[in-house]
C-alpha positions, 0 to 999 in steps of 0.5 A: 534428285541428281542427274547422272551423265552417262559416259559410255557403256552405261557407266556414269562419271563416279563409276568411271572414277572408281574404275580408274582408282582400282586400275591405278591400285592394281596396275601401278603408276608405271603400267597405267599410262601404257594400259590407258593407251591400249584401252583407248586404241581398243575403244577407238577400234570398237567404235570404228568397227561399229560405224562400219557395221552401221554403214554396211547395214545402211548400204544393204538397205539402200541396195534393197531399195534400189533392187525394189526400184529396179523391180518397179522400173520393170513393172512400169516398163511392162505397163508401158509396153501394154499401153503401146500395144493397146495404142497399136491395136487401136490404130489397126481397128477402125473408129466405130464412129467414123463414116468409113467404118459404119458405111459398110454395115448400114443398109442403103437409105431408102428413098421415098420415090422408090414406091411401095415396098415389094411383098415378100414371097410366101413362106415354105413349109419346112416339111414339104417338098424342096424344089429348085427354082 
């Protein structure tokens, strides 16, 4: 099994030799060098153009990534703003475990020397007469 080396456009070495022989027969020895130069320049331009297209495609991909990174930066900034607002609200609200916050909510402690508790007045009948006391 012989291994063929691909030169360009899927053309192997032997195919290239056949093409050169046909070009020599068709164009003649006088025009062949000029034609080879023109073909070489055209191939060089095609390669240069292909490289430019590849660079532009890569540049567009990079620009897309940058715009996505910009979107991510905006998202992170909005999350930072939310965190700042939560911290500000937490600073405004008193700490539920602090003594100052719980002092107003709890009844005063009972002292054992106050004596027995006072009885509550009797409940009134909701359908009965209302009197002012």
